[in-house]
C-alpha positions as CSV (number, residue, x, y, z in Angstrom):
1,M,31.4,45.5,-190.3
2,K,34.1,47.9,-191.2
3,G,34.4,51.1,-189.3
4,K,31.9,50.2,-186.6
5,V,33.0,50.7,-183.0
6,I,31.4,48.6,-180.3
7,R,31.9,49.7,-176.7
8,M,31.2,47.3,-173.9
9,V,28.9,48.6,-171.1
10,Q,30.3,48.1,-167.7
11,P,28.6,49.1,-164.4
12,I,30.4,51.9,-162.5
13,H,31.2,51.3,-158.9
14,I,30.5,54.0,-156.4
15,K,33.6,54.0,-154.2
16,P,36.3,56.5,-153.2
17,Y,38.4,57.5,-156.2
18,T,41.6,59.5,-156.8
19,L,41.6,62.3,-159.3
20,K,43.6,60.1,-161.7
21,E,41.2,57.2,-161.4
22,L,38.2,59.5,-162.1
23,A,40.0,61.0,-165.1
24,I,40.6,57.5,-166.5
25,L,36.9,56.6,-166.1
26,Y,36.1,59.7,-168.1
27,G,38.8,59.1,-170.7
28,V,40.7,62.4,-170.2
29,D,44.0,63.6,-168.7
30,S,44.1,64.4,-165.0
31,R,44.7,68.1,-165.6
32,T,41.7,68.3,-168.0
33,F,39.5,66.5,-165.4
34,K,40.7,68.9,-162.7
35,T,39.5,71.9,-164.8
36,W,36.2,70.2,-165.4
37,L,35.7,69.9,-161.6
38,E,36.7,73.6,-160.9
39,P,33.1,75.1,-161.4
40,F,31.7,72.5,-158.9
41,K,34.5,72.8,-156.3
42,K,32.1,74.2,-153.7
43,D,29.5,71.5,-154.2
44,I,32.1,68.7,-154.3
45,G,34.1,69.8,-151.2
46,Q,37.7,69.1,-150.4
47,K,39.3,65.7,-150.9
48,I,40.3,63.7,-147.8
49,G,43.9,62.9,-148.5
50,R,44.2,61.7,-152.1
51,Y,40.6,60.4,-152.4
52,Y,37.2,61.8,-153.1
53,M,34.8,60.2,-150.7
54,I,31.7,58.3,-151.9
55,A,29.4,61.3,-151.3
56,Q,31.8,63.5,-153.4
57,V,31.9,60.9,-156.1
58,K,28.1,60.9,-156.3
59,V,28.2,64.7,-156.7
60,I,30.8,64.5,-159.4
61,F,28.7,61.9,-161.3
62,E,25.6,64.1,-160.9
63,K,27.4,67.2,-162.2
64,L,29.4,65.6,-165.0
65,D,27.0,62.7,-165.8
66,L,28.2,59.2,-165.7
67,P,31.3,58.2,-167.7
68,C,30.4,57.3,-171.2
69,Y,30.8,53.6,-170.8
70,A,29.1,53.3,-167.4
71,D,25.7,51.6,-167.1
72,A,23.1,53.9,-165.5
73,A,21.6,51.1,-163.4
């Protein structure tokens, strides 16, 4: 079919992620993703080194919803 886009559904892994890795999951630039996180900064908490810990990643997924190609299971 012409013009039809099919996107594969992949499960998302809950693990520590860097800002850049999360931005890639959501399909946006790191700077854009950082501005998306700004309103939830207090809920997310401060990164440990370069990584958001698993609990922080769960909060990010709750606040921003799962990335568009992630399986909700």
